[in-house]
N, C-alpha and C positions, 0 to 999 in steps of 0.2 A: 919463087923464081920469077923474073920478069925479063922479057926480051924486047928490046926497043930497036926501032928502025929509024934512025934520025931522032926526032923528038917524040914520035908517036909510039904507043904501046902496041907491039905486034902479038905477043902471047904472054900469058902469065899462068902460074900454077900456085895454088894455095893448098897447103896441106894442113889437116885438122886432126886432132885426136878427139874422138867422141866416146863417151862413157854411156853404157846403157843403150848402145845402138843395136838395133835389130831390124827385122823385116818391115815393121810399120814405119820406123823412123827413115829407112832406105827410100820408101815410097814417098814420104813427105818431102824429103830432100830433093828427090828427083822432080817432084811436082813444083817445088819452089824455084828450082834452077829453070825448068821448062817456062814457067809463068814469068820469069824475070824480063822477057823481052829480048834476051841476047841471041835467041835462035840457036843455030848450031855452033855458035862461038863458045858456048859453055856447056859443060856437061859434068856430071857427078859420077865418080867411079871409086870403088874400093875393091881390093883383092877379094874380100868375103862376099861381094855381091852375088857370085854364083849360088852361094848357099842361101843368102837371104831371099834371092829371087824365087828359088823353090819354095821356101817356107811362105813367102808372101802370097803365092798363087795357089799352093797346094790345097788348102782348106776349101777354097771356093770350088775348085775342080772336083775335089772329093765329094763335097756335098751335092754338086750337081749330078755327078756320075751316080751317086747312091740313089738320088731321087729317081733318075731315069731307069734305074735297075729295079726299084720298088714298083714303079709304074708298069713296067714290062712284065714283071713277075705277076703282079696282080691282074693286069689285063689278060695274060695267058691263062691264068687259073679261071678267070670269068668266062673266057671264050670256050675253054674246054669242059668246064663243069656246069656253067650256066646256073650257078647257085650263088647268090649274093651273100647268103649267111657265111658260106665257106670263104669267100673273098674277104669279108669283114674280119673273120677270124685270122686269116693269113695276113691282112693289113696290120692287125695289132701285134701279131708275132714279128713281122719284118720290122715294124716301127720299133718295138722293143729291142730287137737285135741292133738296129741302127743307132738307137739311143745310147746304148752300152759301149758302141764303138768310140764314141767321143767322150 
């Protein structure tokens, strides 16, 4: 749909059907629209974006949270036990558990 005011284009909307569309493609399309130089005159939107948004950022935040949890647990064990050998065993156990989560 296109809206004209006189001879100049005021607004337009382009609908597309995409196959194999997921979180990665959503982020790529957003980056393409943002780098187009149209500023706020163009944006990308899909009703499924709310779900893709979660999927696109979830893994990064989960990995970061897991890393900080591991560092916190190992730091606490080191402070309370002062035994580096025990911390090493705990690090192997926690890393193994974390690896099996993914």
